C-alpha positions as CSV (number, residue, x, y, z in Angstrom):
1,M,-10.8,-21.9,-88.3
2,S,-11.0,-25.8,-88.1
3,V,-13.1,-27.7,-90.5
4,F,-15.2,-30.8,-89.2
5,R,-15.9,-33.5,-92.0
6,T,-19.1,-35.4,-91.9
7,R,-20.3,-38.1,-94.1
8,S,-20.9,-35.6,-97.1
9,T,-20.6,-32.2,-96.0
10,E,-18.2,-29.8,-94.3
11,V,-18.8,-27.9,-91.2
12,E,-16.6,-25.0,-90.0
13,A,-16.5,-24.9,-86.5
14,I,-17.7,-21.4,-85.6
15,K,-15.0,-19.6,-83.2
16,P,-17.3,-18.3,-80.5
17,R,-17.7,-14.6,-80.5
18,R,-17.3,-12.6,-77.1
19,F,-16.0,-9.4,-76.1
20,S,-12.8,-9.2,-73.8
21,N,-11.1,-6.1,-72.3
22,S,-7.6,-7.9,-72.4
23,E,-7.8,-9.5,-75.6
24,A,-8.9,-5.9,-77.3
25,L,-5.7,-4.3,-75.7
26,A,-3.5,-5.9,-78.4
27,D,-5.4,-4.3,-81.5
28,W,-7.8,-1.9,-80.0
29,E,-6.0,0.5,-78.1
30,V,-5.1,3.4,-80.1
31,C,-3.6,6.8,-79.9
32,T,-5.5,9.5,-82.1
33,S,-6.6,13.0,-82.1
34,T,-9.9,14.3,-82.4
35,T,-11.3,15.9,-85.3
36,V,-10.3,19.2,-83.4
37,G,-6.8,18.0,-82.5
38,V,-6.9,16.9,-79.1
39,P,-4.8,13.9,-78.8
40,I,-6.4,10.9,-76.6
41,T,-5.7,7.4,-76.2
42,I,-8.8,5.0,-76.3
43,T,-8.0,1.8,-74.6
44,P,-10.1,-0.9,-73.1
45,A,-10.5,-0.8,-69.4
46,R,-8.4,-2.6,-67.4
47,R,-8.7,-3.5,-63.4
48,E,-5.8,-0.9,-62.8
49,D,-8.2,1.7,-64.1
50,R,-10.7,1.4,-61.3
51,A,-9.2,4.4,-59.4
52,L,-9.5,6.3,-62.6
53,L,-12.8,5.3,-63.2
54,E,-13.8,6.5,-59.6
55,A,-12.2,10.0,-60.3
56,F,-13.8,10.4,-63.5
57,F,-17.4,9.6,-62.1
58,E,-16.7,12.2,-59.3
59,R,-16.4,14.9,-62.0
60,V,-19.4,13.9,-63.9
61,S,-22.5,15.9,-63.4
62,P,-25.5,14.6,-61.8
63,Q,-27.4,15.2,-65.2
64,D,-24.9,13.2,-67.2
65,L,-24.9,10.5,-64.3
66,Y,-28.7,10.6,-65.3
67,Y,-28.0,10.3,-69.1
68,R,-25.6,7.5,-68.8
69,F,-27.4,5.2,-66.2
70,L,-31.2,6.3,-66.6
71,T,-31.6,6.5,-63.1
72,G,-31.5,9.2,-60.3
73,M,-28.2,7.6,-58.7
74,K,-25.9,10.4,-57.0
75,K,-22.4,8.2,-57.4
76,V,-21.4,5.2,-58.8
77,D,-21.3,2.4,-56.8
78,K,-18.3,-0.1,-56.4
79,Q,-20.3,-2.8,-58.2
80,R,-20.8,-0.8,-61.2
81,I,-17.3,0.5,-61.6
82,D,-15.9,-3.4,-60.8
83,A,-17.9,-4.4,-63.8
84,M,-16.6,-1.6,-65.9
85,V,-13.0,-3.3,-65.1
86,R,-13.5,-7.1,-65.0
87,D,-12.8,-9.1,-67.9
88,D,-14.9,-12.0,-66.9
89,D,-18.0,-11.4,-68.8
90,D,-18.3,-12.3,-72.3
91,L,-20.7,-9.8,-73.5
92,S,-19.6,-6.7,-72.2
93,I,-16.6,-4.2,-72.9
94,D,-15.7,-0.8,-71.7
95,F,-13.5,1.5,-73.5
96,L,-12.0,4.7,-72.1
97,A,-11.0,7.7,-73.7
98,L,-8.0,9.2,-71.8
99,D,-6.3,12.7,-72.1
100,S,-3.0,11.6,-73.8
101,K,-1.1,13.9,-71.4
102,T,-2.5,13.4,-67.9
103,E,-4.1,9.9,-68.5
104,E,-7.3,11.2,-66.5
105,I,-10.4,9.6,-68.1
106,L,-12.4,11.7,-70.2
107,A,-15.1,9.6,-71.5
108,T,-16.4,6.0,-71.3
109,A,-18.2,3.9,-73.6
110,I,-19.8,0.5,-73.0
111,L,-21.1,-2.4,-75.3
112,V,-23.1,-5.2,-73.9
113,A,-23.9,-8.0,-76.6
114,E,-27.1,-9.8,-76.3
115,N,-26.8,-13.6,-75.8
116,D,-27.0,-14.1,-79.7
117,F,-24.1,-11.5,-80.4
118,E,-26.3,-10.4,-83.2
119,T,-27.2,-7.0,-81.2
120,A,-25.2,-4.8,-78.7
121,E,-26.5,-2.2,-76.4
122,F,-24.1,1.0,-75.7
123,A,-24.0,3.4,-73.3
124,M,-21.4,6.6,-72.9
125,C,-20.6,9.3,-70.7
126,T,-18.3,12.1,-71.1
127,R,-17.0,15.0,-68.6
128,D,-18.3,18.6,-69.0
129,D,-15.1,19.8,-69.3
130,A,-14.3,17.4,-72.2
131,K,-17.7,18.1,-74.2
132,G,-17.3,19.7,-77.7
133,K,-14.0,18.6,-78.5
134,G,-14.5,15.6,-80.5
135,I,-14.0,13.0,-78.0
136,S,-17.3,11.5,-77.7
137,W,-17.2,11.3,-81.6
138,A,-13.9,9.2,-81.5
139,L,-15.1,7.2,-78.6
140,L,-18.6,6.2,-80.1
141,D,-16.7,5.4,-83.8
142,H,-14.2,3.2,-81.9
143,A,-16.9,1.2,-80.2
144,A,-19.1,1.0,-82.9
145,R,-16.0,-0.2,-85.2
146,Y,-15.1,-2.8,-82.5
147,A,-18.5,-4.2,-82.2
148,E,-18.9,-4.6,-86.0
149,A,-15.4,-6.1,-86.1
150,M,-16.6,-8.7,-83.7
151,G,-19.6,-9.6,-85.5
152,V,-22.5,-7.6,-83.9
153,K,-24.9,-6.5,-86.7
154,R,-26.5,-3.5,-84.8
155,I,-25.8,-1.6,-81.8
156,Y,-28.4,0.6,-80.1
157,S,-28.9,2.9,-76.9
158,L,-32.1,3.9,-75.2
159,Q,-31.4,7.7,-74.4
160,S,-33.3,10.2,-72.5
161,A,-35.0,12.8,-75.2
162,A,-33.7,15.6,-73.5
163,H,-30.2,14.7,-74.0
164,S,-30.0,16.6,-77.3
165,D,-26.1,17.1,-77.7
166,A,-25.9,13.3,-77.9
167,L,-28.7,12.7,-80.3
168,Q,-27.4,15.3,-82.4
169,L,-23.9,13.7,-82.3
170,E,-25.3,10.1,-83.3
171,Q,-27.6,11.5,-86.0
172,E,-24.6,13.0,-87.4
173,M,-22.6,9.8,-87.2
174,G,-25.4,7.8,-89.4
175,F,-27.5,6.6,-86.4
176,K,-30.9,6.3,-86.5
177,V,-32.9,7.9,-83.9
178,R,-36.7,7.3,-83.4
179,P,-39.0,7.6,-80.3
180,S,-38.9,4.7,-78.1
181,P,-42.1,2.4,-78.5
182,D,-42.0,1.8,-74.6
183,D,-41.3,5.2,-73.3
184,P,-42.1,8.6,-74.7
185,A,-39.4,10.0,-72.5
186,L,-36.9,8.1,-74.2
187,K,-35.2,7.7,-77.5
188,L,-34.0,4.8,-79.4
189,V,-30.6,5.4,-81.1
190,E,-29.5,2.5,-83.8
191,K,-27.0,1.7,-86.3
192,T,-26.8,-1.6,-88.4
193,F,-23.7,-2.9,-89.9
């Protein structure tokens, strides 16, 4: 960090904060095991992951698509997948949890920071056959630690009140869960650092 001198004070030049899939590859790609021993790799999404993401979302149930996007979409379109793998938006990053053996995507998590970079919204999606294995826990923990390391002070998500498994997981991880002030069908899930 550089220091600029003015007449009577020193002012530190603040390094701009940003999310970057490519920059995160160096320090935020990790091979790990879940709490129940499932070996996974957590990695930022890359352009070459496009086909893997298409295959992942083909295996996601309509209900889980609703929970992830809070819309009735039946298929994740090209523009949404392009947004997940691009690296030209300093306010968003996508992490993937991969099966360490097959390299198939088991779960995804996105962080989208607000312009002041104090707060970021998160959203996750896990394949049905990957649930109950600690994958969602490991991925959300990883994304939260990344957000904190990048200077974000609070992460939050709006979730369907019917998504009881996710809400329970987040409460167990120390997130606060309360009714959304704008919609009784949603819950506001948040954690401050």
